[in-house]
FILUMFI-600432 format. One record per residue (C-alpha): residue in one letter; x, y, z. Coordinates in steps of 0.05 Angstrom, whole numbers, padded with zeros to 5 digits, always signed. Layout:
N
aXYZ...
END
This chain:
358
m+01718+03751+00066s+01686+03772+00131t+01610+03777+00131r+01606+03808+00200t+01600+03883+00204h+01602+03935+00259s+01586+04009+00268a+01637+04064+00258v+01641+04139+00252a+01686+04158+00194i+01708+04214+00149t+01678+04196+00082s+01705+04256+00044k+01736+04323+00062g+01690+04357+00111h+01641+04299+00117l+01632+04254+00177e+01583+04196+00174a+01560+04135+00212i+01577+04074+00169q+01583+03999+00173l+01651+03966+00165a+01671+03894+00157t+01696+03864+00222q+01763+03835+00204k+01800+03778+00237p+01868+03794+00267g+01928+03775+00225p+01997+03755+00249g+02020+03799+00306e+01951+03831+00312v+01893+03829+00362l+01819+03844+00354v+01793+03892+00407k+01722+03908+00428v+01728+03983+00434a+01701+04016+00497y+01728+04087+00489s+01766+04129+00439a+01800+04197+00442i+01790+04256+00396v+01849+04303+00385p+01867+04362+00339p+01894+04318+00283d+01823+04289+00278v+01799+04360+00263y+01854+04372+00213m+01838+04308+00176t+01763+04320+00177d+01761+04394+00160l+01824+04404+00119g+01839+04335+00092l+01908+04340+00123g+01949+04278+00104m+01890+04248+00068n+01889+04221-00003e+01828+04202-00043g+01839+04129-00031d+01843+04138+00045y+01767+04146+00053p+01729+04124+00092l+01773+04133+00153p+01745+04125+00223l+01766+04178+00273g+01799+04164+00340i+01874+04164+00353g+01870+04124+00417v+01832+04062+00438s+01815+04027+00503g+01777+03962+00507l+01779+03887+00513v+01819+03837+00471v+01769+03788+00441e+01814+03750+00392i+01888+03743+00380g+01926+03730+00315e+01983+03683+00300g+02047+03697+00338v+02016+03742+00391q+02048+03724+00458r+02043+03786+00501l+01967+03792+00500h+01910+03744+00513k+01836+03741+00503g+01802+03781+00558d+01861+03829+00570r+01843+03902+00582i+01886+03946+00538c+01898+04016+00513a+01929+04028+00445f+01956+04080+00396t+01919+04070+00330l+01967+04098+00278k+01930+04111+00212n+01905+04044+00189p+01829+04046+00182k+01819+03978+00215s+01856+04004+00276k+01822+04070+00288g+01782+04083+00351l+01712+04105+00333q+01686+04037+00314e+01659+03978+00353y+01718+03932+00336a+01789+03950+00319v+01847+03907+00294l+01911+03930+00326l+01984+03911+00322q+02005+03881+00388t+02065+03929+00389t+02016+03988+00394c+01979+03958+00454a+01992+03964+00528k+01960+03918+00579i+01930+03960+00635p+01920+03943+00709d+01850+03926+00735s+01852+03989+00778l+01854+04035+00717a+01787+04053+00686l+01782+04045+00611e+01758+04117+00601a+01821+04141+00637a+01867+04092+00601v+01847+04118+00532t+01877+04186+00549i+01947+04156+00552p+01972+04123+00488d+01982+04179+00436n+02010+04231+00483f+02052+04182+00522v+02083+04157+00458t+02091+04228+00432s+02126+04251+00495y+02173+04192+00501f+02190+04195+00427t+02203+04270+00430l+02245+04270+00493f+02287+04207+00484d+02291+04202+00408h+02286+04272+00379l+02318+04312+00436k+02368+04255+00448l+02361+04255+00523p+02389+04190+00551p+02331+04140+00554p+02317+04119+00625k+02333+04048+00645f+02273+04015+00679p+02268+04016+00737v+02305+04083+00746t+02356+04075+00802s+02402+04135+00790p+02395+04204+00760p+02416+04217+00688p+02477+04258+00669e+02462+04332+00675a+02399+04319+00715d+02393+04392+00733k+02399+04417+00661p+02339+04462+00645i+02286+04432+00599l+02227+04473+00574i+02160+04441+00561y+02122+04496+00525g+02048+04485+00533g+02052+04439+00593g+01977+04444+00603a+01967+04406+00538t+01956+04332+00549s+02022+04316+00514g+02058+04365+00560q+02031+04331+00622y+02061+04264+00602a+02127+04297+00583i+02133+04328+00652q+02118+04261+00686l+02168+04224+00643l+02223+04275+00658k+02209+04271+00732y+02212+04195+00731a+02276+04197+00690g+02308+04240+00744y+02307+04310+00713t+02299+04363+00767n+02297+04429+00728v+02235+04423+00685i+02204+04490+00665t+02135+04494+00635t+02088+04547+00608a+02013+04541+00618s+01952+04579+00641s+01959+04597+00714h+01902+04552+00736h+01944+04492+00713h+02007+04511+00752s+01997+04474+00817y+01977+04410+00781l+02037+04413+00734q+02083+04424+00792s+02053+04363+00826l+02071+04324+00763g+02143+04346+00766a+02152+04417+00739k+02200+04459+00780h+02176+04525+00749a+02107+04538+00719i+02101+04604+00681d+02039+04637+00654y+02045+04642+00579r+02001+04704+00580d+02049+04741+00626p+02083+04798+00588g+02146+04782+00626m+02145+04708+00608v+02209+04710+00566e+02249+04745+00620t+02222+04696+00672i+02244+04636+00631v+02313+04666+00619r+02322+04676+00694a+02298+04606+00710t+02346+04575+00659g+02405+04621+00669g+02403+04636+00594k+02428+04566+00579l+02366+04532+00552e+02385+04476+00504y+02324+04430+00503v+02253+04450+00485m+02190+04410+00470d+02136+04454+00440c+02068+04422+00452v+02031+04478+00416s+02077+04490+00356a+02045+04553+00331e+02081+04611+00297e+02075+04655+00359t+02099+04602+00407l+02161+04590+00364k+02176+04665+00365r+02174+04665+00441i+02217+04603+00445a+02268+04635+00398h+02279+04690+00450v+02298+04641+00506v+02341+04586+00474s+02416+04584+00468p+02448+04583+00399q+02463+04508+00407a+02392+04489+00428t+02348+04434+00400v+02274+04451+00393a+02225+04394+00380m+02157+04417+00351l+02096+04372+00353l+02071+04375+00281p+02035+04405+00246i+02057+04477+00256k+01998+04524+00262a+01989+04596+00239g+01977+04645+00295d+01977+04624+00368s+01930+04565+00376l+01928+04490+00375v+01873+04493+00322a+01883+04534+00258d+01865+04533+00184n+01936+04544+00159l+01982+04486+00175w+02053+04465+00156m+02088+04399+00163e+02154+04435+00157l+02174+04504+00183p+02180+04550+00123a+02249+04580+00121d+02222+04651+00114r+02179+04640+00177s+02233+04612+00223p+02249+04658+00281f+02310+04617+00302e+02384+04627+00291k+02414+04580+00240t+02453+04544+00294v+02389+04522+00330k+02367+04452+00312v+02292+04452+00298i+02258+04384+00291g+02187+04367+00272v+02158+04308+00311r+02116+04259+00271t+02092+04210+00323f+02060+04163+00272l+02131+04144+00252y+02154+04123+00321q+02154+04049+00303q+02212+04061+00256n+02253+04061+00320e+02257+03986+00333y+02270+03993+00407l+02208+04037+00417k+02167+03991+00372e+02182+03930+00414k+02186+03961+00483l+02148+04026+00491m+02075+04004+00491p+02083+03929+00504e+02132+03934+00563i+02149+04004+00587l+02079+04034+00593p+02049+03973+00628q+02105+03975+00680l+02097+04049+00692l+02022+04040+00701e+02031+03981+00747d+02080+04022+00789g+02034+04082+00791i+02085+04127+00757i+02039+04153+00702t+01977+04195+00719p+01925+04196+00663n+01896+04260+00636r+01831+04288+00662v+01773+04266+00619r+01719+04306+00582l+01671+04249+00567f+01619+04247+00511d+01571+04190+00525q+01502+04217+00506g+01465+04207+00441t+01485+04163+00382l+01557+04148+00367l+01555+04198+00310e+01525+04252+00355r+01579+04239+00408a+01634+04243+00356q+01606+04307+00325a+01601+04341+00393a+01671+04319+00413l+01700+04342+00347q+01665+04410+00354l+01695+04420+00423v+01765+04405+00398r+01752+04448+00337s+01733+04507+00382g+01801+04508+00415k+01769+04509+00484v+01799+04445+00510s+01848+04458+00566g+01884+04405+00606e+01834+04351+00589k+01828+04294+00540v+01765+04291+00498v+01738+04220+00502v+01680+04187+00466k+01645+04126+00494v+01640+04075+00437e+01609+04013+00467
END
């Protein structure tokens, strides 16, 4: 039994966030102990805190923070890819000992990516959850051919139109970059107009203002009415209705769960499945909900995505991290509360909300 403890910010019951002390655990087989420098706060942190989404009574206390960046300070048995002193970023899944808003986190080596010295830790923490989500959505759920690394030739149907709805969202930014690197040349995205030039620099061919009354017609013209692949980074009722107007009857639409009532990333009414009576799609359209926490059920992604693919993309300068909204003032609890409130407000646009932990 460990006698060492460290500080954490955790949900202690529905609606309650507290600063607590947790036992500092030693890494087990296949695990590493990381001194956390930064963590990221995302909408699921709000859903779990305010609504208890996905939480059972026995899950408390649960630290917040879906992403981690920091320094490896100890390695467990069988760990070969990582070493003490390595700088890493990681996707934390849902295990309390792995979450980000605590001074030390125990992480599976398969969720960690070694980062180059040139990449700042506060930038690196923006990457893991949305990189994994985007790759998992595009090359697992939408069944696009996974790129071979390094990419030396374009994929089949490289000019087929692919819609990233909500490209200004941090997940959308990584999806656009991955599609460009994989060789896809006809990526269409929707976003606020002030994001358009940036998203086009990442690889979007067309950037369309989602507020434009003519948005649907513009997408139809850009895709020739043959849109078969959609990644919805907002996944709200209203976004799905718009998407239903532009997809072909044989399309596949991947929604990043949960589905929200209304037209925003943050809502009080959430669904983990699209209710049949609320679906705007024809029955022939394949609609898939993306649960990123399950990505390690894909053995290839478990062994390759974070340990090998992401480090190579970072080393080669292929992936550009999200812009950072940093919270580094006050106590750790005060930083976490302020970050959570910003995400809760729905006023985050094109940035990743990052909390300094160390």
